C-alpha positions, 0 to 999 in steps of 0.5 A, spaced: 519 911 267 513 913 272 514 918 278 509 919 282 510 922 290 510 919 297 509 921 303 513 918 309 512 921 314 513 916 321 518 910 321 513 906 321 510 908 314 518 908 312 518 901 314 513 898 310 514 902 305 521 899 304 518 892 304 513 894 299 518 896 294 523 890 296 517 885 293 518 888 285 525 886 282 525 894 279 528 899 280 525 905 285 529 911 286 526 918 291 528 924 289 529 930 294 533 936 290 539 934 289 539 929 292 537 921 289 537 914 293 535 907 292 528 906 294 530 899 298 535 903 302 531 904 309 539 909 311 538 912 305 532 914 305 532 916 314 537 922 311 532 925 307 526 930 309 521 926 311 516 932 313 514 933 306 512 929 300 518 925 295 519 925 289 518 916 287 521 915 279 518 907 278 524 903 274 517 899 270 512 899 265 505 895 264 502 890 268 509 891 273 507 898 273 500 897 275 502 892 280 507 896 282 502 903 283 496 899 286 502 896 292 505 903 293 497 907 295 497 908 301 504 911 300 502 915 294 502 924 296 493 926 295 494 933 295 
């Protein structure tokens, strides 16, 4: 499992994020405080506080992980 921070601060960004992660067969979890949400669930994402970066757990390894991280680049939080 790999952890990254994502920033989904607009409706369009959330839609694009869900479309991106839905294209992969691996599992994704968004963790905000004590809540863990399936990152492929648009309704679940909208239940989170989107004003702050959110931890994304990616359940993938090897080439699949590299491909996933490349596709998620526009959503990654950069401090």
